C-alpha positions in Angstrom: -157.2 -115.3 -105.6 -158.3 -118.9 -106.4 -161.4 -118.5 -104.3 -162.4 -115.4 -106.2 -162.0 -117.2 -109.5 -164.1 -120.1 -108.3 -166.9 -117.8 -106.9 -167.1 -115.9 -110.2 -167.5 -119.2 -112.1 -170.1 -120.7 -109.8 -172.9 -120.2 -112.2 -171.1 -121.8 -115.1 -171.4 -125.5 -116.0 -167.6 -126.0 -116.4 -166.8 -125.0 -112.9 -166.9 -128.4 -111.3 -164.7 -130.2 -113.9 -162.2 -127.4 -113.8 -162.0 -127.6 -110.0 -161.8 -131.4 -110.1 -159.0 -131.4 -112.7 -157.1 -128.7 -110.8 -157.3 -130.6 -107.5 -156.3 -133.8 -109.3 -153.2 -132.1 -110.8 -152.3 -130.6 -107.4 -152.7 -134.0 -105.7 -150.4 -135.6 -108.3 -147.7 -133.0 -107.8 -148.0 -133.3 -104.1 -147.8 -137.1 -104.3 -144.7 -136.8 -106.5 -143.0 -134.5 -104.0 -143.8 -136.8 -101.1 -142.3 -139.8 -102.9 -139.2 -137.8 -103.9 -138.8 -136.6 -100.3 -139.0 -140.2 -99.0 -136.5 -141.4 -101.6 -134.1 -138.6 -100.5 -134.5 -139.6 -96.9 -133.9 -143.2 -97.8 -130.8 -142.4 -99.8 -129.2 -140.4 -97.0 -129.1 -143.4 -94.6 
């Protein structure tokens, strides 16, 4: 799904900023999950 959207936008100028912002948001969410997981592991000990 995501790849199809990206391919259809390839010829537009906004594609790169949109992809970068999307990746940044994903990375932030992933980072938050990792920190929360570590905190949970630490609290269980």
